[in-house]
C-alpha positions as CSV (number, residue, x, y, z in Angstrom):
1,M,-110.8,8.4,52.2
2,N,-111.2,11.0,49.6
3,P,-109.7,9.9,46.1
4,P,-106.4,11.7,45.3
5,L,-106.6,15.0,43.4
6,F,-104.9,15.2,40.0
7,F,-104.5,18.3,38.0
8,D,-103.6,18.4,34.1
9,P,-101.7,21.3,33.0
10,R,-103.7,21.0,29.6
11,D,-106.8,22.2,31.5
12,Y,-105.1,25.2,32.0
13,G,-103.8,25.8,28.3
14,A,-100.7,23.8,28.1
15,A,-99.9,22.6,24.5
16,A,-97.4,19.9,25.6
17,D,-95.7,20.2,22.2
18,G,-92.0,20.9,23.3
19,R,-92.2,24.4,21.5
20,T,-95.1,26.4,23.1
21,K,-94.1,27.9,26.5
22,D,-96.3,26.3,28.9
23,T,-95.0,28.1,32.2
24,A,-98.1,29.8,33.0
25,A,-100.3,26.8,32.5
26,V,-98.0,24.3,34.5
27,Q,-97.7,27.0,37.2
28,A,-101.6,27.4,37.4
29,A,-101.9,23.6,37.6
30,L,-99.2,23.6,40.6
31,D,-100.9,26.5,42.6
32,A,-104.2,24.9,42.3
33,A,-102.4,21.3,43.6
34,A,-101.0,23.1,46.3
35,A,-104.4,24.8,47.3
36,A,-106.1,21.2,47.2
37,G,-103.0,19.1,48.4
38,G,-103.2,17.4,45.0
39,T,-100.9,16.1,42.3
40,V,-100.0,17.8,39.2
41,R,-99.8,14.8,36.5
42,L,-97.6,15.4,33.3
43,A,-98.6,13.0,30.6
44,G,-98.1,12.4,27.1
45,G,-96.1,15.3,25.8
46,R,-92.9,17.8,26.4
47,F,-94.0,20.7,28.5
48,C,-91.7,23.5,27.6
49,C,-91.3,25.9,30.6
50,G,-89.5,28.7,32.0
51,T,-89.1,28.8,36.2
52,L,-91.5,27.0,38.1
53,Y,-92.4,27.7,41.8
54,L,-93.2,24.6,44.2
55,Q,-95.3,25.0,47.2
56,S,-96.0,23.0,50.3
57,G,-98.3,20.2,50.0
58,A,-98.4,19.8,46.2
59,A,-96.8,16.8,44.2
60,L,-95.4,16.6,40.7
61,E,-95.8,13.5,38.5
62,I,-94.1,13.0,35.3
63,A,-95.6,10.0,33.6
64,A,-93.5,7.4,31.5
65,G,-92.5,9.2,28.4
66,A,-93.4,12.7,29.2
67,V,-90.7,15.3,29.7
68,L,-90.8,18.8,31.9
69,L,-88.5,20.7,29.4
70,A,-86.5,23.8,30.6
71,S,-87.0,26.6,28.2
72,P,-83.9,27.4,26.1
73,D,-84.2,31.2,26.7
74,I,-82.5,32.6,29.7
75,A,-85.3,35.5,29.8
76,D,-87.7,32.9,31.2
77,Y,-85.7,32.5,34.4
78,P,-86.4,35.3,36.9
79,A,-83.6,36.3,39.2
80,N,-85.5,35.6,42.6
81,T,-84.8,32.1,42.9
82,H,-82.1,32.7,46.0
83,H,-78.5,32.4,44.5
84,N,-75.6,30.0,44.0
85,R,-73.3,30.1,47.2
86,Y,-70.2,30.2,45.4
87,R,-69.2,33.8,45.0
88,N,-67.3,33.3,41.5
89,E,-70.0,31.7,39.9
90,P,-73.3,34.1,39.6
91,E,-73.9,32.7,36.4
92,L,-75.4,29.9,38.3
93,D,-77.9,31.9,40.3
94,R,-81.1,31.1,38.1
95,C,-83.0,28.0,38.4
96,F,-85.8,26.0,36.5
97,L,-87.8,24.5,39.6
98,Y,-87.7,26.5,43.0
99,A,-89.1,26.1,46.4
100,Q,-88.4,28.2,49.4
101,D,-89.9,27.8,53.1
102,A,-91.9,25.1,51.9
103,A,-93.1,21.7,53.3
104,R,-94.3,18.2,52.0
105,I,-93.0,18.6,48.3
106,T,-92.9,15.4,46.0
107,L,-91.3,15.1,42.6
108,R,-91.8,11.6,41.3
109,G,-91.4,9.8,37.8
110,P,-91.0,7.8,35.9
111,G,-90.8,10.7,33.5
112,A,-88.0,13.0,32.9
113,I,-86.9,16.6,33.7
114,D,-84.7,18.0,30.8
115,G,-82.5,21.0,31.4
116,S,-81.9,21.9,27.8
117,A,-78.2,22.3,28.8
118,A,-76.9,22.6,25.1
119,A,-78.9,25.9,25.0
120,F,-76.8,27.6,27.4
121,P,-75.3,30.1,27.8
122,N,-77.7,32.1,25.3
123,A,-75.7,33.8,22.5
124,G,-75.4,37.3,23.5
125,D,-76.3,36.8,27.1
126,P,-73.6,39.3,29.0
127,G,-74.0,37.1,32.3
128,R,-73.7,33.8,30.6
129,S,-76.3,32.5,32.8
130,R,-77.1,28.6,33.1
131,P,-80.0,27.6,35.4
132,M,-79.7,24.9,37.8
133,L,-82.3,22.3,37.6
134,L,-84.0,22.3,41.2
135,R,-83.1,24.4,44.1
136,F,-84.9,24.0,47.5
137,L,-84.3,26.7,50.3
138,R,-85.3,26.0,54.1
139,C,-87.7,23.1,53.0
140,E,-88.8,20.2,55.0
141,D,-90.0,16.8,53.8
142,I,-88.6,16.8,50.2
143,R,-89.1,13.5,48.1
144,L,-87.6,13.1,44.7
145,E,-88.6,9.4,43.6
146,G,-87.9,7.7,40.4
147,L,-87.1,10.6,38.1
148,G,-84.8,11.1,35.1
149,L,-82.9,14.2,35.5
150,Y,-81.0,15.0,32.4
151,N,-79.0,17.6,30.7
152,A,-78.7,20.2,33.4
153,A,-77.4,23.5,32.6
154,A,-75.5,23.6,35.9
155,W,-76.1,21.8,39.1
156,T,-78.9,19.3,38.9
157,V,-80.2,19.5,42.5
158,A,-79.2,21.8,45.4
159,C,-80.6,21.6,48.8
160,L,-80.0,24.5,50.9
161,D,-80.7,24.7,55.1
162,S,-83.2,22.0,54.4
163,R,-84.2,18.8,56.2
164,R,-86.0,15.3,55.8
165,I,-85.0,14.7,52.3
166,W,-85.4,11.4,50.4
167,A,-83.8,10.9,47.0
168,T,-84.5,7.6,45.7
169,G,-84.3,5.9,42.5
170,L,-83.1,8.8,40.6
171,D,-81.4,8.7,37.2
172,I,-79.1,11.7,36.7
173,E,-76.9,12.1,33.7
174,N,-75.3,15.4,32.5
175,H,-72.4,15.6,29.6
176,D,-72.9,19.3,27.8
177,N,-71.6,21.8,30.5
178,Y,-69.2,22.5,33.4
179,N,-70.6,22.2,36.8
180,G,-72.7,19.1,36.1
181,D,-73.1,18.3,39.6
182,G,-75.8,15.7,40.5
183,L,-77.0,16.1,44.0
184,D,-75.7,19.2,46.3
185,F,-76.7,19.5,49.9
186,D,-75.6,22.4,52.1
187,G,-76.7,22.7,55.7
188,C,-79.2,19.9,55.4
189,E,-80.1,17.2,58.0
190,Q,-81.7,14.1,57.8
191,V,-80.9,13.0,54.1
192,F,-81.5,9.8,52.6
193,V,-80.2,9.0,49.1
194,Q,-80.5,5.5,47.7
195,G,-80.5,3.5,44.6
196,C,-79.6,6.5,42.5
197,R,-77.3,6.5,39.1
198,I,-75.3,9.8,38.7
199,I,-73.0,10.5,35.9
200,G,-71.7,14.1,35.4
201,T,-69.2,16.7,34.5
202,D,-68.5,17.7,38.2
203,D,-69.0,16.2,41.5
204,N,-71.8,13.8,41.4
205,L,-72.8,14.3,45.2
206,C,-71.6,16.8,47.7
207,L,-72.1,17.6,51.1
208,Q,-71.3,21.1,52.3
209,S,-71.7,23.5,55.1
210,S,-72.0,27.2,54.9
211,G,-72.8,27.7,58.5
212,R,-75.7,25.4,59.1
213,P,-74.7,21.9,60.1
214,M,-74.5,19.2,57.5
215,R,-75.6,15.9,59.3
216,D,-77.3,12.5,59.5
217,V,-76.7,11.4,56.0
218,H,-77.2,8.1,54.4
219,I,-76.0,7.3,51.0
220,T,-76.5,3.6,50.0
221,G,-76.9,1.6,46.9
222,C,-75.7,4.2,44.4
223,H,-73.7,4.1,41.2
224,F,-71.3,7.1,40.6
225,S,-69.2,8.3,37.2
226,S,-67.5,11.7,37.0
227,V,-65.4,13.7,35.3
228,C,-64.3,15.1,38.6
229,A,-65.2,13.4,42.1
230,G,-67.8,11.0,42.9
231,I,-68.7,11.9,46.5
232,R,-67.4,15.3,47.8
233,I,-67.6,16.3,51.5
234,G,-66.6,20.1,51.6
235,L,-64.8,22.1,50.5
236,K,-67.5,24.5,51.7
237,S,-66.9,23.7,55.6
238,I,-67.7,26.6,57.4
239,G,-69.6,24.9,60.1
240,E,-70.2,21.2,60.9
241,I,-70.5,18.1,58.6
242,R,-70.8,15.0,60.6
243,S,-72.6,11.7,60.9
244,V,-72.2,10.2,57.2
245,V,-72.7,6.9,56.1
246,I,-71.5,5.8,52.7
247,S,-72.2,2.1,51.9
248,D,-72.7,-0.5,49.2
249,C,-72.0,2.1,46.5
250,T,-70.0,1.4,43.0
251,M,-67.9,3.8,41.4
252,R,-66.6,3.7,37.4
253,E,-64.4,6.2,35.4
254,V,-64.0,8.8,37.9
255,W,-61.1,10.9,36.6
256,R,-60.3,12.5,40.1
257,E,-61.3,11.6,43.6
258,G,-63.7,8.6,44.6
259,I,-64.3,9.8,48.1
260,K,-62.9,13.4,48.7
261,I,-63.0,15.2,52.1
262,E,-61.9,18.6,52.7
263,C,-62.2,20.7,55.7
264,T,-60.7,23.9,54.6
265,E,-62.8,27.0,55.9
266,G,-62.3,26.4,59.7
267,G,-65.3,23.9,60.2
268,A,-65.2,20.3,61.6
269,I,-65.8,17.4,59.5
270,S,-66.1,14.1,61.6
271,D,-67.8,10.7,62.0
272,I,-67.7,9.4,58.4
273,L,-67.9,6.0,57.7
274,V,-67.4,4.7,54.1
275,R,-67.9,0.6,53.7
276,N,-68.3,-1.7,51.0
277,V,-67.6,0.5,48.0
278,T,-66.2,-1.0,44.8
279,M,-64.2,1.3,42.5
280,H,-63.1,0.8,38.9
281,N,-60.7,3.3,37.3
282,V,-60.8,6.1,40.2
283,R,-57.9,8.2,40.1
284,R,-57.6,8.8,43.7
285,P,-59.9,6.5,45.7
286,I,-59.5,8.1,49.0
287,F,-58.7,11.9,49.5
288,A,-58.6,13.7,52.9
289,I,-57.2,17.1,53.6
290,L,-57.4,19.7,56.6
291,N,-56.0,22.9,55.8
292,N,-57.2,26.7,55.8
293,R,-57.7,28.9,52.7
294,Y,-59.8,31.8,51.8
295,R,-59.9,33.6,48.3
296,P,-62.5,36.2,47.7
297,D,-63.0,35.0,44.1
298,D,-63.8,31.1,45.1
299,L,-65.4,31.0,48.6
300,G,-68.6,32.3,50.0
301,S,-71.7,31.5,51.8
302,S,-75.0,32.3,53.9
303,V,-72.4,33.1,56.6
304,E,-69.9,35.9,55.9
305,L,-66.4,34.8,55.5
306,N,-64.3,37.7,55.1
307,H,-61.0,36.4,56.5
308,M,-58.7,33.4,56.6
309,P,-60.1,31.1,58.9
310,P,-58.0,29.0,61.4
311,I,-57.5,25.5,60.5
312,G,-60.5,23.5,61.9
313,R,-61.1,19.7,62.8
314,L,-60.9,16.7,60.6
315,E,-61.6,13.6,62.8
316,R,-63.0,9.9,63.1
317,L,-63.0,8.8,59.4
318,Q,-63.4,5.0,58.7
319,F,-63.0,3.5,55.4
320,K,-63.9,-0.3,55.4
321,G,-64.1,-2.7,52.5
322,I,-62.6,-0.6,49.6
323,T,-61.9,-2.4,46.6
324,A,-60.1,-0.3,43.7
325,V,-59.2,-1.5,40.5
326,D,-57.4,0.1,37.6
327,D,-57.2,-1.0,34.3
328,E,-55.2,0.1,31.2
329,T,-57.9,3.2,30.5
330,M,-55.7,4.9,33.6
331,T,-52.7,5.1,31.5
332,A,-54.0,8.0,29.7
333,V,-54.3,11.6,30.7
334,H,-57.8,12.3,31.3
335,R,-59.4,15.9,30.5
336,R,-62.6,17.7,30.6
337,F,-63.9,19.4,27.6
338,G,-60.5,18.7,25.9
339,N,-58.2,21.0,27.8
340,D,-58.6,20.6,31.4
341,V,-56.5,18.1,32.8
342,M,-58.5,16.1,35.5
343,G,-55.9,13.2,36.1
344,E,-53.0,11.2,34.8
345,P,-50.8,8.2,36.2
346,R,-48.4,10.4,38.3
347,F,-51.6,12.1,39.8
348,G,-53.1,8.8,41.3
349,G,-53.3,7.0,44.9
350,C,-54.9,7.8,48.1
351,R,-53.9,11.0,50.1
352,L,-54.4,12.1,53.7
353,D,-52.7,15.2,54.3
354,A,-52.6,18.1,57.3
355,H,-50.4,20.6,59.1
356,P,-48.2,19.0,61.5
357,D,-49.6,21.2,64.2
358,H,-53.3,20.5,63.1
359,P,-53.5,16.9,62.3
360,I,-56.0,14.6,61.1
361,R,-57.2,12.6,63.7
362,D,-58.3,8.8,64.3
363,V,-58.5,7.3,60.8
364,L,-59.1,3.5,60.1
365,I,-58.5,2.1,56.5
366,E,-59.1,-1.6,56.7
367,D,-59.5,-4.0,54.0
368,L,-58.5,-1.8,51.2
369,W,-57.7,-3.8,48.1
370,Y,-55.9,-1.5,45.6
371,T,-54.7,-2.5,42.1
372,A,-53.2,1.0,40.8
373,V,-52.1,1.7,37.4
374,G,-48.7,3.0,38.2
375,G,-46.6,3.6,35.2
376,A,-45.5,7.1,35.8
377,D,-42.9,8.4,33.7
378,P,-39.8,9.1,36.1
379,A,-38.8,12.1,34.3
380,S,-42.2,13.7,35.0
381,L,-41.7,13.3,38.8
382,P,-40.0,15.9,40.7
383,P,-37.9,14.9,43.9
384,D,-40.1,13.9,47.1
385,S,-38.1,17.2,48.7
386,A,-40.2,19.5,46.3
387,Y,-43.5,18.1,47.8
388,P,-45.1,20.7,49.4
389,P,-46.2,20.9,52.9
390,V,-49.7,21.8,54.0
391,P,-49.2,25.6,55.4
392,D,-51.3,27.4,58.2
393,R,-52.2,30.3,56.1
394,L,-52.8,32.6,59.2
395,R,-49.1,32.3,59.7
396,E,-47.9,31.9,56.1
397,P,-50.6,33.4,53.6
398,D,-48.4,33.5,50.6
399,V,-46.2,30.4,50.5
400,P,-46.9,27.5,47.8
401,G,-48.4,24.7,49.7
402,S,-50.2,21.4,49.4
403,E,-53.9,22.4,48.4
404,N,-57.0,20.6,47.2
405,Y,-55.9,20.2,43.6
406,W,-52.2,20.8,43.9
407,P,-49.4,19.3,43.7
408,D,-50.5,17.7,40.4
409,W,-48.4,14.5,41.2
410,S,-48.1,12.0,44.0
411,R,-45.0,10.7,46.1
412,T,-46.7,7.2,46.2
413,T,-48.5,4.7,44.0
414,H,-51.1,3.8,46.6
415,L,-51.3,5.9,49.6
416,D,-49.6,8.8,51.1
417,A,-50.6,9.7,54.9
418,R,-48.8,12.7,56.5
419,N,-49.8,14.2,60.0
420,V,-52.6,11.8,60.9
421,R,-52.8,11.1,64.6
422,G,-54.3,7.8,65.4
423,L,-53.9,6.1,62.0
424,T,-54.9,2.4,61.7
425,L,-54.2,0.6,58.6
426,R,-55.3,-3.1,58.4
427,G,-55.7,-5.8,55.6
428,L,-54.1,-3.8,53.0
429,R,-53.5,-5.5,49.5
430,L,-51.6,-3.4,47.1
431,R,-50.9,-4.2,43.5
432,L,-49.4,-2.4,40.5
433,L,-50.3,-2.8,36.8
434,H,-47.2,-1.4,35.5
435,P,-43.7,-0.9,37.3
436,D,-43.3,2.6,39.1
437,P,-40.4,4.0,40.9
438,R,-42.4,5.6,43.7
439,Q,-43.1,3.9,47.1
440,A,-46.3,2.1,47.4
441,L,-47.2,3.3,51.0
442,R,-45.8,6.3,53.0
443,T,-46.6,7.7,56.3
444,E,-45.0,10.8,57.6
445,G,-45.8,12.4,60.8
446,C,-48.4,9.8,61.6
447,T,-48.8,7.8,65.0
448,P,-50.8,4.7,65.6
449,P,-53.4,4.5,68.2
450,E,-52.3,4.1,71.8
451,T,-54.2,0.8,72.1
452,T,-56.2,-1.6,69.7
453,D,-58.3,-2.3,72.8
454,P,-61.9,-0.8,73.0
455,V,-61.6,2.6,74.7
456,F,-64.6,3.7,76.8
C-alpha cells in the first residue's frame, strides 16, 4: 500500500501568519491533492484565505492549534458559489469553502475554521454580504470530522442536493451575526450527524426540501443551544421530507422551539421519530404546523414556486421520552441582538396546529415530562376567542391566521393540539413553576386512533 500523500501550503508560498492572503497557495495545494488523491495539511499557523474550491478525492486536515481563517475582505469571495435559496437573503450568496458536483471530500480536525464574522458586512459594501462558511452542491460522500467551526458570518454548513454525508464530532459556535445556523441540509439523502455541539444565533440544524427529497436522516448524541430553534424541519418544504430519527440529544437555552416542524409549501413531511431528548430552558419543546403560505420576499428554491401552494401532508410523528424542564431563567423576555423578541412566558408550551380540512395525521406523544415556567401575566393574554385559526390561503389569502411565528402567545401552558387526526397522548407529567390562568392541556378538533391494537 502506498503511503498517504500530504501537501503543505507553505510549499506553495503560504505565510500562515493570519494577515497575508494565502488563498492562491492553499488552493494550489488543494488542486495538487485532488490530482493525487492526497491530503492538504494545515499545521502551525493561521492561514488567511478567500473562497477555496474543494474537488473530488481530496482531504483537508487542520492540525491542533491551526486555523483556516476567512479573509475579512468581501472582495476575496467571488460570486460563483451557487446562491442561497431564500430569495430575501442574497447577502448570503458568497461562500468561504465551496464544492460542486464532487465526491469523496473529507474535512477533518482537530483544528478550526474561523469565519471572521465580526468583519461582515464590510463598511461600504452595498450588498452587505456575509459569506457562508461551507457550501456543498450536488456532492457525494462528504465527511466532516472533528473540526471546530467558529464565527461563521452567515450559515455554517449548507449541503444542497447531496447524499451520503457524515458530520461527526463537530464543535460549532456562532454569536456575532444573524443567520448563525449550524448545519443546513436541503434535498439531501443518507445524512448522519453524530456527537456534535452546536451553539448559534439561529436554527442549529435544519432539514429542508426545495424540491428534491430530504430523507434517511440520523441525528444522535448531539447538544444544541440556540437563540432560535434547536432542530427545524421545514420551513422550506416544497418536496418530501421523511424518514428522520432524532435520538439521545440534549438542548439547553433554546429561546424558541426545541423540535420545530413546518410543512408549509405544499410538500409532505412524514415518518419523524424523536426519542430520548432532554431539554432545559426550551421555550416551546415541540412545535408542528401544517399550513400554506407564499410570499415572494421570503420563499424560494431550485424549483420555482410562483403561486400559493395547496396545503400538503404532515403525518406519522412520534415523540417518545421527552424531558423538558424550565427554571427561573424562563421568566425573562429573551431577545436576539437587543430588540428581536424570541420568547417570553406567555409564548411557551408545545403546539400542534392545522386547518380542520387538512389535519395533521397520526401523532404519538409518549412519556413527556414537562415542567413549564408558567407565570404569564393575565393582563397580557388575549381571550381564547382571539386565537387565530390556521387558514387555507388558497381560499383566504389575506385573513390573519395562525402562522409559524404568530400569534405570539399560547392558549395553554404545556400542550395545545388542534386538528390532529389520530392523536395519542400517553404518560404525560405536567408541572408548573408559577401559577398561570391558562389550561395545561387542550385538544381541539382532535380524534384518538380507532384502536390501540397493532394495525397491519
